[in-house]
C-alpha positions as CSV (number, residue, x, y, z in Angstrom):
1,X,201.4,-11.7,-77.8
2,X,204.8,-10.2,-77.8
3,X,204.3,-8.6,-74.4
4,X,203.3,-12.0,-72.9
5,X,206.5,-13.6,-74.4
6,X,208.7,-10.7,-73.1
7,X,207.3,-10.9,-69.6
8,X,208.0,-14.6,-69.4
9,X,211.7,-13.9,-69.9
10,X,213.4,-13.0,-66.6
11,X,216.0,-10.8,-68.4
12,X,213.3,-8.3,-69.6
13,X,213.6,-6.0,-66.7
14,X,211.2,-3.5,-68.0
15,X,208.3,-5.9,-67.8
16,X,208.2,-7.3,-64.3
17,X,204.6,-6.4,-63.6
18,X,202.6,-9.2,-65.2
19,X,199.3,-7.5,-64.4
20,X,200.2,-4.8,-66.9
21,X,200.2,-7.4,-69.7
22,X,196.8,-8.8,-68.4
23,X,195.3,-5.2,-68.6
24,X,196.6,-4.9,-72.2
25,X,195.2,-8.3,-73.2
26,X,191.8,-7.7,-71.5
27,X,191.5,-4.4,-73.3
28,X,192.3,-6.1,-76.6
29,X,189.5,-8.7,-76.1
30,X,187.1,-6.0,-74.8
31,X,187.6,-3.7,-77.8
32,X,187.5,-6.6,-80.3
33,X,184.2,-7.8,-78.8
34,X,182.7,-4.3,-78.8
35,X,183.8,-3.6,-82.3
36,X,182.5,-7.0,-83.5
37,X,179.1,-6.5,-81.9
38,X,178.7,-2.9,-83.1
39,X,179.7,-3.8,-86.6
40,X,177.4,-6.8,-86.6
41,X,174.4,-4.5,-85.9
42,X,175.5,-2.3,-88.8
43,X,177.3,0.5,-86.9
44,X,180.8,1.6,-88.1
45,X,183.1,1.4,-85.1
46,X,186.6,2.1,-86.2
47,X,189.7,2.8,-84.1
48,X,190.0,6.2,-82.4
49,X,193.1,8.3,-81.8
50,X,193.8,6.9,-78.2
51,X,193.9,3.4,-79.6
52,X,196.2,4.3,-82.4
53,X,198.6,6.2,-80.0
54,X,198.5,3.2,-77.7
55,X,199.5,0.9,-80.6
56,X,202.4,3.1,-81.5
57,X,203.7,3.4,-77.9
58,X,203.2,-0.3,-77.4
59,X,205.2,-1.1,-80.6
60,X,208.0,1.1,-79.5
61,X,208.0,-0.6,-76.0
62,X,208.1,-4.0,-77.5
63,X,210.9,-3.0,-79.9
64,X,212.9,-1.5,-77.0
65,X,212.4,-4.6,-74.8
66,X,213.6,-6.8,-77.7
67,X,216.7,-4.6,-78.1
68,X,217.4,-4.9,-74.4
69,X,217.0,-8.7,-74.6
70,X,219.2,-9.0,-77.7
71,X,222.0,-6.8,-76.4
72,X,223.9,-6.4,-73.2
73,X,222.0,-3.3,-71.9
74,X,220.5,-4.8,-68.7
75,X,222.8,-2.7,-66.5
76,X,222.3,0.5,-68.4
77,X,220.1,2.5,-66.0
78,X,218.6,4.9,-68.5
79,X,217.6,2.1,-70.8
80,X,215.8,0.2,-68.1
81,X,214.1,3.4,-67.0
82,X,213.1,4.2,-70.6
83,X,211.5,0.7,-70.9
84,X,209.7,1.2,-67.7
85,X,208.3,4.5,-68.8
86,X,207.2,3.0,-72.1
87,X,205.4,0.2,-70.5
88,X,203.6,2.4,-67.9
89,X,202.6,4.8,-70.8
90,X,201.2,1.8,-72.7
91,X,199.1,0.8,-69.7
92,X,197.8,4.3,-69.2
93,X,196.9,4.6,-72.9
94,X,195.4,1.2,-72.8
95,X,193.0,2.1,-70.0
96,X,192.2,5.5,-71.6
97,X,191.4,3.9,-75.0
98,X,189.3,1.1,-73.3
99,X,187.3,3.7,-71.5
100,X,186.7,5.7,-74.7
101,X,185.5,2.5,-76.5
102,X,183.1,1.5,-73.7
103,X,181.6,5.0,-73.4
104,X,181.3,5.4,-77.2
105,X,179.6,2.0,-77.5
106,X,177.2,2.8,-74.6
107,X,176.3,6.2,-76.1
108,X,175.8,4.7,-79.5
109,X,173.6,1.9,-78.2
110,X,171.6,4.4,-76.1
111,X,171.1,6.6,-79.2
112,X,173.2,9.5,-77.9
113,X,175.4,11.4,-80.2
114,X,179.2,11.3,-79.4
C-alpha cells in the first residue's frame, strides 16, 4: 500500500516506474492465494528466506522514500541513486520469492519433496 501511495506522488523520484509496484502487488496477491490454499488443505506453508529478505529491503526502500519526501533531498544525487537501487532490489527479490513460492507449491501438490 505504501509503495502505491509513494508512486502516486511526483516528488518521489525513486519510484517512477509504476510497473514495479504492480509486480510487487501481484506477487503479494499470488503468495497470499497460494498460502491460503495450501493451508486450507492442511499443508503448512510459511514464509521462506527470500520473502523475508524482500520484506526487509522493501521496508528500507519505503522508509528511504518517505525520508526523501519529508526532506529536501530531491537534488542529492546519491540519495536518489540509493532509492533507485533499493526499489530495483525489491523488484528482483519479489520475482525471486514469487518463483520460489510457485515452485514449492507445485512440488508439494505433485507430492515431490523440496
